[in-house]
C-alpha positions as CSV (number, residue, x, y, z in Angstrom):
1,M,69.2,3.6,30.6
2,K,66.8,2.5,33.4
3,E,66.3,3.5,37.0
4,N,66.3,1.4,40.1
5,D,63.9,1.8,43.1
6,S,66.3,4.3,44.7
7,M,66.1,6.5,41.6
8,S,69.8,6.2,40.7
9,P,70.5,5.5,37.1
10,V,71.3,1.9,36.1
11,I,73.0,1.3,32.7
12,D,72.7,-2.1,31.1
13,P,70.7,-4.0,33.7
14,V,72.0,-7.5,34.4
15,I,69.4,-8.5,37.0
16,E,65.9,-7.3,37.2
17,A,63.4,-8.5,39.8
18,R,59.9,-7.1,40.1
19,G,57.5,-8.1,42.8
20,L,59.3,-11.4,43.4
21,D,57.7,-14.0,45.7
22,L,58.8,-17.4,46.7
23,V,56.7,-19.8,48.8
24,F,58.0,-23.2,49.8
25,Q,55.5,-25.9,50.5
26,T,56.5,-27.9,53.6
27,A,55.0,-30.6,55.7
28,D,54.1,-27.9,58.2
29,G,52.4,-25.7,55.6
30,P,53.6,-23.0,53.2
31,V,56.7,-20.9,54.2
32,Q,57.2,-17.6,52.4
33,A,60.9,-17.1,51.8
34,L,60.7,-14.0,49.6
35,K,58.0,-11.3,49.5
36,D,57.6,-8.5,46.9
37,V,61.3,-8.2,46.1
38,S,62.1,-5.6,43.5
39,L,65.7,-4.8,42.5
40,T,67.8,-3.8,39.5
41,I,71.5,-4.6,39.3
42,G,73.5,-2.9,36.6
43,K,76.4,-4.1,34.6
44,G,79.7,-4.0,36.6
45,E,78.1,-3.3,40.0
46,F,79.3,-5.1,43.1
47,V,76.1,-5.7,45.1
48,S,76.1,-7.2,48.6
49,F,73.0,-8.8,50.3
50,I,73.0,-8.6,54.1
51,G,70.4,-9.6,56.7
52,P,69.8,-12.1,59.5
53,S,69.8,-15.9,58.9
54,G,66.7,-17.0,57.1
55,C,66.0,-13.7,55.5
56,G,66.2,-14.9,51.9
57,K,69.7,-13.6,50.9
58,T,70.9,-17.0,49.6
59,T,67.4,-17.9,48.3
60,F,67.4,-14.8,46.1
61,L,70.9,-15.6,44.8
62,R,69.7,-19.2,44.1
63,C,66.7,-17.8,42.2
64,I,69.1,-15.8,40.0
65,A,71.0,-19.0,39.3
66,A,67.8,-21.0,38.6
67,L,68.4,-23.3,41.6
68,E,65.1,-22.1,43.1
69,H,62.0,-21.0,41.2
70,P,59.9,-18.0,42.3
71,T,56.2,-18.5,42.8
72,G,55.3,-14.9,41.9
73,G,56.6,-11.8,40.2
74,S,59.3,-11.7,37.5
75,L,63.1,-12.2,37.3
76,T,65.4,-11.8,34.4
77,V,69.2,-12.3,33.9
78,N,70.6,-10.4,31.0
79,G,67.1,-10.1,29.6
80,M,66.6,-13.9,29.8
81,T,64.8,-16.2,32.3
82,P,67.1,-17.6,34.9
83,D,66.7,-21.1,33.3
84,E,67.8,-19.6,29.9
85,A,70.7,-17.8,31.5
86,R,71.8,-21.1,33.2
87,R,71.8,-23.0,29.9
88,K,73.9,-20.2,28.3
89,R,76.4,-20.3,31.2
90,A,75.7,-16.7,32.0
91,Y,77.1,-16.8,35.6
92,G,79.6,-18.4,37.8
93,Y,78.6,-19.5,41.4
94,V,80.9,-19.6,44.4
95,F,79.3,-21.5,47.4
96,Q,80.0,-21.1,51.1
97,A,82.3,-24.1,51.1
98,A,85.0,-24.4,48.4
99,G,83.5,-27.8,47.3
100,L,86.7,-29.0,45.6
101,Y,87.0,-32.7,44.7
102,P,89.9,-34.1,46.8
103,W,91.0,-36.6,44.2
104,R,91.5,-33.8,41.6
105,S,94.3,-31.4,41.5
106,I,93.6,-27.7,41.7
107,A,93.9,-27.4,38.0
108,G,91.7,-30.5,37.6
109,N,89.0,-28.9,39.7
110,I,89.1,-25.7,37.7
111,K,89.0,-27.7,34.4
112,L,85.9,-29.6,35.4
113,P,83.2,-27.2,34.1
114,L,85.3,-26.6,31.0
115,E,85.4,-30.4,30.4
116,I,81.6,-30.6,30.8
117,M,81.2,-27.7,28.4
118,G,83.4,-29.3,25.7
119,F,86.3,-26.9,25.6
120,S,89.4,-28.3,23.9
121,R,92.4,-29.4,25.9
122,D,94.5,-26.4,24.7
123,E,91.6,-23.9,25.7
124,Q,91.3,-25.6,29.1
125,E,95.0,-25.2,29.8
126,Q,94.9,-21.5,28.7
127,R,91.9,-20.7,30.8
128,V,93.3,-22.5,33.9
129,R,96.6,-20.6,33.6
130,K,94.7,-17.3,33.3
131,V,92.4,-17.7,36.3
132,L,95.1,-19.1,38.5
133,Q,97.0,-15.9,37.8
134,L,93.9,-13.8,38.5
135,V,93.4,-15.3,42.0
136,D,97.2,-15.3,42.8
137,L,97.6,-19.1,42.7
138,E,100.2,-19.5,40.0
139,G,102.3,-22.6,40.7
140,F,99.6,-24.3,42.7
141,G,97.8,-26.1,39.8
142,K,99.3,-29.5,40.5
143,K,98.6,-29.3,44.2
144,F,95.6,-31.1,45.8
145,P,92.9,-29.3,47.9
146,W,94.2,-30.8,51.2
147,Q,97.6,-29.2,50.5
148,L,96.1,-25.7,50.5
149,S,94.8,-23.5,53.3
150,G,91.1,-22.7,53.6
151,G,91.6,-19.3,52.1
152,M,93.6,-20.7,49.1
153,Q,90.9,-23.3,48.6
154,Q,88.3,-20.6,48.4
155,R,90.4,-18.7,45.8
156,A,90.6,-21.9,43.8
157,S,86.8,-22.1,44.0
158,I,86.6,-18.6,42.7
159,A,89.0,-19.5,39.9
160,R,86.7,-22.4,38.9
161,A,83.7,-20.1,38.8
162,L,85.7,-17.6,36.6
163,A,87.1,-20.3,34.2
164,F,84.3,-20.0,31.6
165,D,84.4,-16.2,31.8
166,A,80.8,-15.5,32.6
167,D,80.0,-11.8,33.1
168,L,78.1,-12.4,36.3
169,L,79.6,-13.9,39.5
170,L,77.4,-15.0,42.3
171,M,79.1,-15.5,45.7
172,D,77.2,-17.0,48.6
173,E,79.1,-16.0,51.8
174,P,82.4,-17.4,50.5
175,F,84.5,-16.1,53.4
176,G,82.2,-16.7,56.3
177,A,84.2,-19.6,57.8
178,L,87.6,-17.9,57.6
179,D,89.4,-16.0,60.3
180,E,89.4,-12.2,60.2
181,I,93.0,-11.8,58.9
182,V,92.4,-14.2,56.0
183,R,89.0,-12.7,55.3
184,D,90.5,-9.2,55.1
185,R,93.1,-10.3,52.6
186,L,90.5,-12.1,50.5
187,N,88.2,-9.0,50.6
188,E,91.1,-7.0,49.2
189,E,91.8,-9.6,46.5
190,V,88.2,-9.8,45.4
191,L,88.1,-6.0,45.0
192,K,91.2,-6.2,42.8
193,L,89.7,-9.1,40.8
194,W,86.5,-7.2,40.3
195,A,88.5,-4.1,39.1
196,R,90.5,-6.2,36.7
197,T,87.6,-8.2,35.2
198,G,84.7,-5.7,35.3
199,K,82.3,-8.5,36.2
200,T,79.0,-7.9,37.9
201,I,79.1,-9.5,41.4
202,G,76.3,-10.5,43.7
203,F,77.7,-11.3,47.2
204,V,75.9,-12.7,50.2
205,T,77.3,-11.8,53.7
206,H,76.4,-11.6,57.4
207,S,79.2,-9.0,58.0
208,I,78.3,-5.3,57.9
209,P,82.0,-4.2,57.5
210,E,82.4,-6.7,54.6
211,A,79.3,-5.5,52.9
212,V,80.3,-1.9,53.2
213,Y,83.9,-2.4,52.2
214,L,83.2,-4.4,49.1
215,S,80.0,-3.0,47.6
216,T,78.9,-0.3,45.2
217,K,75.4,-1.2,46.4
218,I,74.2,-2.8,49.6
219,V,70.8,-4.5,49.8
220,V,69.5,-4.8,53.4
221,M,66.9,-7.6,53.9
222,S,64.4,-8.3,56.7
223,P,63.7,-11.6,58.5
224,R,61.3,-14.0,56.8
225,P,59.4,-13.3,54.8
226,G,62.5,-11.9,53.1
227,R,61.9,-8.3,51.9
228,I,64.2,-5.5,51.0
229,T,64.2,-2.8,53.7
230,D,66.9,-0.5,52.2
231,V,69.1,-0.2,49.1
232,I,72.2,1.8,49.7
233,D,74.3,3.2,46.9
234,S,77.8,3.6,48.2
235,P,79.7,6.9,47.8
236,L,83.0,5.2,48.5
237,P,85.7,5.2,45.7
238,R,86.2,2.0,43.7
239,E,89.7,1.7,45.0
240,R,89.5,1.0,48.7
241,P,92.4,0.3,51.1
242,L,91.4,-1.5,54.3
243,E,92.1,1.7,56.1
244,I,89.0,3.3,54.5
245,R,87.0,1.4,57.2
246,D,88.1,4.0,59.7
247,S,86.7,6.9,57.6
248,R,83.6,8.9,58.5
249,E,81.9,7.9,55.2
250,F,82.4,4.2,55.9
251,I,81.1,4.5,59.5
252,E,78.1,6.4,58.3
253,I,77.2,3.7,55.7
254,A,77.7,1.0,58.3
255,H,75.4,2.8,60.7
256,R,72.7,3.0,58.0
257,V,73.0,-0.7,57.3
258,R,72.7,-1.5,61.0
259,E,69.6,0.7,61.3
260,G,68.1,-1.0,58.3
261,L,68.6,-4.4,59.9
262,R,67.1,-3.1,63.2
263,A,64.1,-1.7,61.2
264,G,63.6,-5.1,59.6
265,H,63.5,-6.8,62.9
266,G,61.1,-4.2,64.2
267,D,58.7,-5.0,61.4
268,E,58.8,-8.6,62.5
269,I,57.8,-7.9,66.1
């Protein structure tokens, strides 16, 4: 058992970052995207990253996925380097846009990573059926993306990320472009999915209510260079109806997140 920076116990760490820095070299000179980021994410946690645009939320997620490479500090995924974790298919990644191929059916889109990984046809079919059921899209496997609503397309994208059953799911603001009613429903469904699968989830958002509603831990980040200004361990129960957003506990957590965001901007001024 290890401890994170807020001194709460973390069992079976999945993500460990220590003094992480990332500097991009640009034509206008170096740009520091992340500075001295230290964080531990335990197995089965739902961790949201929130902060203003350009604060490094997505960059940190991309470092975990080995899509970006830090220039300082250390980062491990299940005790491996991010590159090793990527080669072992240790995570699924859901992007801001669903990114479904229009010429493939929904089932065909979900099968794509399984085909690349060499799963048998029977195994592909079994996994597609399982994940379509998980995201409440049974009966839609033969449909094409253009026949589905935006929310349904995002659920299909989540199903594709779940298909090879990685323990870690990384989600980069997947519901940001959806209207509030659809977003609320998908928030509820993601919580149910998390409860059923026990996966560790890293979730990027700009929405304070979304971060508070979904998370066991909320990581508040400052404007560039991206730093962690607060890590909030949520006292809310794991089962959360939407009505919990009217509770005193919820409002107090949202207030702390808002104050953390203001403090980060104050450091910039």
